[in-house]
C-alpha positions in Angstrom: -15.1 -11.6 -11.9 -11.5 -10.5 -11.9 -9.3 -13.4 -13.0 -5.8 -14.2 -11.9 -4.3 -13.2 -15.3 -6.2 -9.8 -15.1 -4.7 -9.2 -11.7 -1.2 -10.2 -12.8 -1.4 -7.7 -15.6 -2.6 -5.0 -13.2 0.2 -5.8 -10.7 2.9 -5.8 -13.4 1.7 -2.4 -14.8 1.8 -1.0 -11.3 5.3 -2.3 -10.7 6.4 -0.7 -13.9 5.1 2.6 -12.8 7.1 2.3 -9.5 10.3 1.3 -11.4 9.9 4.3 -13.7 9.2 6.7 -10.7 12.2 5.3 -8.8 14.5 5.8 -11.8 13.3 9.3 -12.4 13.7 10.2 -8.7 17.3 9.0 -8.6 18.2 10.8 -11.8 16.7 14.1 -10.7 18.1 14.0 -7.2 21.6 13.2 -8.6 21.4 16.5 -10.6 21.0 18.9 -7.7 23.7 20.5 -5.5 23.6 18.8 -2.1 26.1 21.2 -0.6 24.1 24.3 -1.4 21.4 26.0 0.6 17.8 25.1 0.1 18.5 21.5 -0.7 15.6 20.2 1.3 13.2 22.5 -0.6 14.6 21.3 -3.9 14.2 17.7 -2.9 10.7 18.3 -1.8 9.8 19.9 -5.1 11.2 17.0 -7.0 9.7 14.3 -4.8 6.2 16.0 -4.9 6.3 16.3 -8.7 7.2 12.7 -9.3 4.9 11.2 -6.7 2.0 13.3 -7.9 2.5 12.4 -11.6 2.9 8.7 -11.0 0.1 8.5 -8.4 -2.2 10.0 -11.1 -1.0 7.3 -13.5 -1.7 4.6 -10.9 -5.2 6.0 -10.4 -5.9 6.1 -14.2 -4.7 2.5 -14.5 -7.0 1.5 -11.7 -10.0 3.2 -13.3 -9.3 1.4 -16.6 -9.0 -2.0 -14.9 -12.1 -1.3 -12.7 -14.3 -0.5 -15.7 -13.1 -3.5 -17.6 -13.7 -5.9 -14.7 -17.1 -4.3 -14.0 -18.2 -4.8 -17.7 -17.1 -8.5 -17.6 -18.9 -9.0 -14.4 -22.1 -8.1 -16.2 -22.9 -5.0 -14.3 -25.1 -2.6 -16.3 -24.7 1.1 -16.5 -21.8 3.4 -16.7 -18.8 2.7 -14.5 -18.2 5.5 -11.9 -14.9 7.4 -12.3 -13.7 8.6 -8.9 -9.9 9.3 -8.9 -7.9 9.5 -5.8 -6.9 13.1 -5.0 -3.3 14.3 -5.3 -1.2 13.5 -2.3 -1.6 16.0 0.6 1.3 18.4 0.9 1.6 17.5 4.6 2.2 13.8 3.6 5.0 14.8 1.1 6.6 17.2 3.5 6.6 14.7 6.3 8.2 12.0 4.1 11.0 14.4 3.0 11.5 15.8 6.5 11.9 12.2 7.8 14.4 11.4 5.1 16.6 14.3 6.3 16.7 13.1 9.9 20.1 11.6 9.7 22.0 10.2 12.7 25.7 9.5 13.0 25.0 5.8 12.9 23.1 6.3 9.5 26.2 8.1 8.1 28.4 5.2 9.2 26.1 2.6 7.7 26.0 4.6 4.5 29.8 4.7 4.3 30.0 0.9 4.8 27.4 0.2 2.1 28.9 2.6 -0.4 32.5 1.4 -0.1 33.6 -1.6 -2.1 37.2 -2.1 -1.4 37.6 -4.6 -4.2 37.1 -1.8 -6.7 39.5 0.6 -5.1 43.2 1.1 -5.7 45.6 0.8 -2.7 45.4 4.6 -2.0 41.9 5.3 -3.2 38.9 5.9 -1.0 35.3 7.1 -1.2 34.3 10.4 0.3 31.0 9.5 2.0 31.0 12.4 4.5 29.0 15.6 4.5 26.8 16.2 1.4 27.7 12.9 -0.1 26.3 11.0 3.0 23.1 13.2 2.9 22.6 12.5 -0.8 23.0 8.8 -0.4 20.8 8.4 2.6 18.0 10.8 1.5 17.9 9.3 -1.9 17.7 5.7 -0.5 15.0 6.6 1.9 12.8 8.4 -0.6 13.3 5.6 -3.1 12.3 3.1 -0.5 9.0 5.0 0.1 8.0 5.8 -3.4 6.4 2.5 -4.2 3.8 3.0 -1.4 3.2 6.6 -2.5 2.6 5.7 -6.1 0.5 2.6 -5.4 -1.7 4.5 -3.1 -3.3 6.2 -6.1 -4.6 3.0 -7.5 -5.6 1.6 -4.2 -7.5 4.7 -3.1 -9.2 5.0 -6.5 -10.5 1.4 -6.3 -11.8 2.1 -2.7 -13.5 5.4 -3.7 -14.9 4.1 -6.9 -16.4 0.9 -5.4 -17.9 3.0 -2.6 -19.5 5.3 -5.2 -20.6 2.3 -7.3 -22.4 0.7 -4.3 -23.5 3.9 -2.6 -27.2 3.4 -3.4 -27.2 -0.1 -2.0 -27.1 -1.4 1.5 -25.6 -4.5 3.2 -28.8 -5.3 5.0 -30.3 -8.3 3.3 -33.9 -7.0 3.9 -33.2 -3.8 2.0 -33.0 -3.2 -1.7 -29.7 -4.7 -3.0 -27.4 -4.4 -5.9 -27.8 -6.3 -9.2 -26.3 -9.5 -7.9 -28.0 -9.3 -4.6 -25.1 -7.7 -2.8 -23.4 -4.3 -2.8 -20.2 -3.4 -4.6 -17.2 -3.6 -2.4 -13.5 -4.4 -2.7 -11.1 -6.8 -1.0 -7.5 -6.6 -0.2 -5.5 -9.3 -2.1 -1.9 -10.2 -1.2 0.1 -11.0 -4.2 3.3 -11.9 -2.3 3.6 -15.7 -1.9 4.6 -15.1 1.7 2.7 -12.0 2.9 3.5 -10.4 6.2 1.2 -11.0 9.3 -0.2 -7.5 9.0 -1.3 -8.1 5.4 -2.7 -11.5 6.2 -4.9 -9.9 8.9 -6.2 -7.2 6.6 -6.9 -9.7 3.8 -9.6 -11.1 6.0 -11.4 -7.8 6.2 -13.6 -5.8 3.7 -16.6 -3.6 3.4 -19.0 -6.5 3.1 -19.5 -6.9 6.8 -22.0 -9.8 6.9 -19.3 -12.2 7.9 -18.7 -10.0 11.0 -20.8 -8.9 13.9 -20.7 -5.2 12.8 -19.5 -3.0 10.0 -16.8 -1.7 12.3 -15.4 -5.1 12.9 -15.0 -5.6 9.2 -13.7 -2.2 8.2 -11.5 -1.3 11.1 -8.6 -3.1 12.8 -10.2 -4.7 15.8 -8.3 -6.2 18.7 -8.4 -5.1 22.3 -10.4 -5.4 25.5 -14.1 -5.5 25.2 -15.4 -2.0 24.7 -12.1 -0.6 23.5 -12.3 2.0 20.8 -11.4 0.8 17.3 -8.9 2.6 15.1 -10.0 5.6 13.0 -8.3 4.5 9.8 -10.1 1.9 7.6 -8.1 -1.2 6.9 -8.0 -0.4 3.2 -6.0 2.7 4.0 -3.3 0.8 5.8 -0.3 -0.3 3.7 3.4 -0.6 4.5 6.4 0.2 2.3 6.9 -2.4 -0.5 3.5 -3.9 0.3 2.4 -5.9 -2.8 -1.3 -6.1 -1.8 -3.8 -4.8 -4.3 -7.4 -3.6 -3.9 -9.7 -5.7 -6.0 -13.3 -4.7 -6.7 -16.1 -7.3 -6.2 -19.6 -7.0 -7.6 -22.6 -8.8 -6.1 -22.2 -12.4 -4.9 -19.5 -13.3 -7.4 -16.6 -15.4 -6.2 -13.5 -13.7 -5.0 -10.5 -13.9 -7.3 -8.6 -15.7 -4.6 -9.2 -18.1 -1.7 -9.1 -16.4 1.7 -9.6 -19.6 3.6 -5.9 -20.0 4.4 -5.7 -16.4 5.7 -8.7 -17.0 8.0 -7.1 -20.2 9.3 -3.8 -18.5 9.9 -5.4 -15.7 11.9 -7.6 -18.0 13.9 -4.7 -20.2 14.8 -2.6 -17.2 15.8 -5.4 -15.8 17.9 -5.9 -19.1 19.7 -2.2 -19.4 20.3 -2.0 -15.9 21.7 -4.9 -16.5 24.0 -6.2 -13.0 23.3 -7.9 -10.9 20.7 -5.4 -8.1 20.9 -4.1 -7.3 17.5 -0.5 -6.8 18.5 -0.4 -10.2 20.3 -2.2 -12.0 17.5 0.2 -10.7 14.9 3.2 -11.6 17.1 1.9 -15.1 17.4 1.3 -15.4 13.7 4.9 -14.3 12.9 6.2 -16.9 15.4 4.1 -19.7 14.1 4.5 -19.2 10.4 7.9 -17.5 10.2 6.7 -14.4 8.4 7.5 -10.8 8.8 
C-alpha cells in the first residue's frame, strides 16, 4: 500500500518539476521579441517544447513510483509501463491562443499589478502598453496553466498503467479476480488541506464501481434528472489549474492511503441540502456549507 510519506515524496517531486518548468518558461519568453511578427508562433513553439519535456518527466516519475508501490504491495510479475502520450497539438494551440485573447480590461489590470509607485522616482513610470502588456499577460496566463499541463503526464500515466495492469481482471465478484481478490484501479487523492468542492466530489469516485450502482456512476460525473446522459470524460481526466490532487494506484483489497469518509459525508450533506442530485447544485451547496472554492 502506498504510504503517506511515499505520496508526499511523489507530490514534492511533481511540484519541483512544475517550478522548473515555470522558471524555464519565464526565462525563454523573456528572450523573444514581443513587438515583432510571428510572436504567437514563437510562444507556441516554446510552450510546446517545455510542456512536452516536463510532461514526459512527470510520466517517468509516475512509472517509477507505480512500480515501487506495486512491488511493496506484493503484486507478482513485471509492472506494466504505459506512458501518457505527448500533449496533443490542438491542446497546446488552444492554450496559447487563449492566452493571446487580451481585452482592454486585462491590459488595465496588468498595468496596475506591474506598477509599484513606491519604487519609482517622481518622474518615472512603467510602460505597460503595447508589447509590454502582451508579454506580461501572456506569460502570466501560460505560467498559470503549466502546472496542470505538466502534472497531467503523471496523472494519465497512472490511469493508463493501472488500466493495463488490471485489464485481464473484472470487477464482477463471480468472475476470475486479481491477486488480492479485486482488480487494479486508482483513486483520486486530494493533497490540499482544503480541497475545492469539485475535487471533493471526484475523490469519491474511481474505477472500482462496486460501491455504486453501475460503472458509469463511479467513473463519470453523474448528477441530473433520471435518464439524463452522463458526461463523456472520465472523472480521472478532469483537473483544474493548480489542482493538487494526485492519482494513486490501488491493488486488490488493500486499504486506501487516505480516508475518504469525510469526503463522502461532505457530498451527502451537500446533496441533502441542495435537495437534488444535480452536480451543479450539489457543488454550490457544498461551497456554501463548508466555505470552500
